[in-house]
N, C-alpha and C positions, 0 to 999 in steps of 0.2 A: 599209503600216502595220506597225509593228512591235509585237508582241504582248510584254506584260510578264508574266512567269510567276512564280506565287509558290510558296512552298515546298509548299503543298497540291498545285499542279500537278505538282511533281516527284514527290512522294508517289504520286499519282495514276498516273504514269508507271511509278514502281518496281513498282507491283501491277498493271501493265498494264491499267489502268482509263481510258486515255485512247483517243480516237477516231484512226484511221490518220492524220487531217490533223494533229492536235493532236501525236501522237508524232512525226511528221516535223519540224514545227516546234520542239518542244522539243529534239530531237536537234540541230539546225542551231543552234539557241539555245546548247546547251552547248558547242558547237565555238567559238563565238565569245566566251562570257562565262565567265570562270573562276569567279565565285562561284557561278553556276548548276550548273556542273560540280561544284565544291566540296560544294554542298549535296547533290547526287545521291550523290556518294562517301560523304557522311557517312550519310546515311540508308541507303544499301547496307550499309555496316558496322553501323550499329545493327539492322538488318533480320536481318542475319545472326547477330548476338549474340542477337536474341531468339528466333529459330528454333532455338538451341541449348538454350535454356532449358526444362528439364522440372520439372514441378511435380508433387508426390506429396502427396495428402492425408494429415492425421493419421491414425493408427489409430483414434482415438476417433470421428472423423468417419465413417469407414466403418462402424464398429460401429453408430453411430446411424443411419445410413442402412439397414443391414441388420437393425436391430430394427424400425425403422418399416415396412420392406416386409414382414417376417414379420407385425406386427400387422395390416396391410392383408389379407394373405392369409386370416387367421382371420376377421377382419369379412366378407370377401366370400364365405367359405365356407359 
């Protein structure tokens, strides 16, 4: 019986969340089905781009957090 893989299965494979059996089945399916392989390559590219994103909070957000922490110190003291 041939298993049908979904984009979610490919995503789980990318993040190493598949069982050893499912991993092997998916790898074999990607060798045969170009559309499945293309999904994997697209998701790999997207993951690499997301891994490079670095967010920095605004200065006023940091200041608000510091002020809140300071106010909690005086309450607990």
